[in-house]
C-alpha positions in Angstrom: 8.9 24.3 -28.1 11.7 22.5 -26.3 13.3 24.3 -23.3 16.8 24.5 -24.6 18.1 26.3 -21.5 17.0 23.4 -19.3 18.5 20.9 -21.7 21.8 22.8 -21.8 21.9 23.0 -18.0 21.2 19.2 -17.7 23.9 18.4 -20.2 26.4 20.8 -18.6 25.7 19.4 -15.2 26.2 15.8 -16.3 29.4 16.6 -18.2 30.8 18.4 -15.1 29.9 15.5 -12.9 31.7 13.1 -15.3 34.8 15.2 -15.4 34.9 15.3 -11.6 34.5 11.6 -11.4 37.3 11.0 -13.9 39.6 13.4 -11.9 38.8 11.6 -8.7 39.5 8.2 -10.3 42.9 9.5 -11.6 43.8 10.9 -8.1 42.8 7.6 -6.5 44.9 5.6 -8.9 47.9 7.9 -8.4 47.6 7.5 -4.6 47.4 3.7 -5.0 50.5 3.8 -7.1 52.4 5.9 -4.5 51.2 3.6 -1.7 52.5 0.5 -3.7 55.9 2.2 -4.2 56.0 3.0 -0.4 55.3 -0.6 0.4 57.8 -2.0 -2.0 60.5 0.6 -1.4 59.8 2.0 2.1 63.0 4.1 2.2 63.0 5.0 -1.4 66.0 2.8 -2.0 66.3 1.2 -5.4 63.3 3.1 -6.7 65.3 4.8 -9.5 66.7 1.4 -10.6 63.3 -0.1 -10.5 61.8 2.7 -12.7 64.7 2.3 -15.2 64.0 -1.4 -15.4 60.4 -0.8 -16.3 61.3 1.6 -19.2 63.5 -0.9 -20.9 
C-alpha cells in the first residue's frame, strides 16, 4: 500500500519551495525596477511624468 502521508509531505514541501522561489523572484524583480528608477531619476524628478507617459 502506498505511503500517502509520505507522498503528501513530499508534494507539500515541493509546492512550498516553489512558492518561496516565486516570491523571491518577484522581490528581486521589484528591487531591480527600483534600482533602474534610481539610476534614471536619481532625485525622483520627472518620475511622475515618466510613469504617465508609459500608461498612455
